[in-house]
N, C-alpha and C positions, 0 to 999 in steps of 0.2 A: 235571279239570273243576271249575269253581268252583260254589259254591252261591248261588243267587239269594235275596235277602232281600226279602220282599214286605210293604209297609207300606200300611195303609189309613188315610186321613184322613177321619173320619166323626163325625157327630153328627146325631141325628134332628131337631134344631132347625136351621132355616135362618138365614142371615145372621150366622153366627158366624166366618166367615173360613176355611172349608175350602179353597176354591179358591185363595185368596191363599197359604195355607200350602203347598198342593200345588205351586204355581208356584215358590215361593221355596225350599222344601226340595229340590225336584228340581235347581234351579240351584245351590244351595249344595253338594249332593253332587257335581254335575258339576265344580264349581270345585275341590273337594277331591280330584279325580282319579278319580271313579267313573263308570261307565257306567250310565245310568238309562233305564228304560222308564216313561214317564208314561201313565196310563190314565184316561180320562174315563168315569165310570159314570153321570153325571148327564145326563139328556136335555135339560136347559137348555143344556148344551154350553159353558158359560163357560170351562172349562179348555181345551177344544179350540180355541175362538176365540182365547184368549190365547196359546196356544203356536203354532198354525199360522197365525194372523193372516189375511192375504189369500190363503193357499193352501188354504183350506177347500174351495174348488171342486174340488180334486184328489181329494177323499175318495171312494173307491169301496167300501172295506171298513171296518167299525167293530167295536167290542167285541161288539156283538150277533152279528155273523157268527162271531166267534171262539167265543163261548159256545154258539152253536147247532151248532158243528162244521162250518160251511159254508166255513171257510178256516183255514189255519194262522196262528199268531200273526204270523209274519214277513210274511205277505201283507197284514196290516192295520196295519203299522208305517209311520210317516211321519217322515222326518228333520226335526230342528228346526234352524232357522237363527236366529241372534240378530244384530240390527243394533246393534253396539256404538257406532256414531257415525253421524250423518246424512251424514258425508262418505265413508263406506266401505260396501262391499257387505256384506250379512248373512253371518255366518260360521257354518259348520257346527259344532255342539257335540255332545258325546257324550250326547245325549238323543234318544230316539225317542218317538213319540206314537201310541197307539191311540185314535182319537177316538170320541166318542159320536155316534150318528146324530142327524139333524135331523128334527123333526116325525114321530117314530116312535111308534106305539102301544106301550104297556107290554106286554112279552112275558114269558112264563114258560117255564121249562126243566125237563126231566124228570130230568136228571142233576145231582145237587147238587155233584159234584166236577168238573164240566166245565172250569172255568177252572184248577183246580189241576192237572188232567192236561195241559191245554194249555201251561201254564207250564213243564212239564218239558222241553219242546223248546228252551227259550231259556236254560237254566241256565248255559251256558258263554258267553253273549253279554253279559249284563248283571249288574251287581252289585246293583242295586236296582230294584224295581217300586214306583212311587208311584201309588196309586189315590185318586182324588177321588170320594167317595161322594155320592149325592144325599141331601137332607134327608127321609128317609122310614124307616119301620120295615121291615126286611127281612122278606119274606113267604116262608113255607114251608108247604106242605100235603102231607103224606105220605099217599098212598093205601094201601089195604089190600094187604099183601104188596109194598109199594113201587110198585104199579101206579098209573098216572094221577097221579103226584106232580107238584106244581107248585112251582117255586122261582123267586123273583125274581132279577134280575141282582145285586142287593146281597147276597142270600144266597149266591150262587155265589162272589162276591168275598170275603166273610167266610170262607167255607170254604177259601179259598186263602191267606189272610193269615197272616203270622208275628207281626205286631204291629199294634195299632190305636192311633192317636193322635187325640185329640179336642180340638179348639179349643172353649173356652167363654168367652163374654163374662161380664161381672161381673153376672150375674143368675141367679136360681134356675131359670128355664126351661131355660137351656142346660145347667146341672148336672143337671136332671131328664132331659134328653135323653141325657146321658152315662150316668146311672143305668139308664135303660131299655135302652140299648144294651148295657150291661154284662151285664144279665140274659140278653139274646139270645146274647151271646158265651159265657157260661157253658154254655148249652145246646148251642151249636155245638161247643164244645170237647169235650163229652161224646160227641156223635153223629158229627161229621164231621171235626173239625180239632183233634186233640190237640196239634199243634205251635204253635197260637196261644198264645204264651207270655207276652205282655205287653200290657197295656192301660193307658194313662195319659191324663191331660188336662193342658192348659196354658191359661193365660189370654191371650186375644187382645184387642187394642184397649184396653189399660189406660191410663186418663187420670190416675189418681192422686187422684181426689176422695176426700173423707173416707169416704163410704159405700163406695166401691170398696176402700179400704184395709181396712175392716172385713170386707168380703167376702173379700179376699185372705187376711186373718188366719185366717178360717174354712177356706179351701181348704188352707192350710198344715198343718192338723190331719189332712188326709185322706191316707192312704198312696198313693193313686193319682195325687196331684198331682205333676207332674214338677218343680215349682219354677221352671218357665220362664214368664216373663211378657213378652208382646210389647207394647211401648208403642204407644199411639195416635199416629199421625203422618201428616201430609199427604204425606210422602215416598212412602208406599205408593201414593197416588193418582197422584203424579207418575210413578212407575215404570210404572203401568198406562197412562198417557197416551202414553208413548213406547215401549210394548211391550217393556220391558226389566226382567227380574227384578232384585231388590235386590242379588243377588250381583254384578251388573255395573252397578249404578247407586247412587251415593251409598253406597259400601260401608262407609264409616266411621261412618255414622249409627247411632244406638242401635237403631233398628228393624231395620236390616240385620244388625247384630251379634247381635240377639236371634234372628233366623231362623237365623243361622249356628250359634248355640248349640243351637237345636232340631234342626238337621240333625246336629250332633255327638252329640246324645243318642240318636240312632238307632244303637244298637250291638247286636251279638250278645251274648246272655247265655247262658253255659254254666257249669254247676257254681258258680253264684253269682258268677262273675267277668265283668267287662265288658271288652271290648277292641274296637278299631276293626276293622270289617269290611275284609278285605283286598281291594284293588282289582284287577280283572282287567286294568286298564290299566298296572299297575306292573310 
């Protein structure tokens, strides 16, 4: 049985490129030979719309149903098809999607480990889970003796993650979002998820202005900075317009190569050594 690796892409600040990263990291991992489960945790549902496109009308089960124990993980999975050319039919790729619901009220859950337990049933089917988090602070309220406890969907997802990757734009607000999230992660590691072993951030939409260079110099002094910098490019907008991730659109561009580097940086760490996660498709 393989061991599934669960990656959260999160920042409490919005507009930093979380969904763009989730789309392209999932595609790069698939292109590298891995089977991927993509999960949308954000009720804005941008990740869902980008991946399922005109098939969103087929959705009957979502991540909310999985978290509530109303269905198995497999019942909420939808296969992903990519249209590699306007002249050919969409092709099935090794990515499945658990969508977010549309127009759903915020819900809370009593079991903080609900998603972690649910993922145990799919450990032999996927190599990676890529989760797109909403721009919000994870909520947790523990009642007396564990009764009447309330946990947000984001909290459940953090309790299930092995690694958190945070996109930050070149401003202090996004770094502050990373800092606040880091504090939550420290608490979660102590209480619910000791296997959450890595948290890092990278720079997204970097244009290279002088002020941004100074900001980047500052980031390079921080141990949690991954050293990855995604250049600002209109190619990202172009890939969205044709509903095709960068792994299959303008693959030689600098921005596509940067996302490939980000995907390659997602590795399993054990005894201080890094090595590529073994693919279940190999």
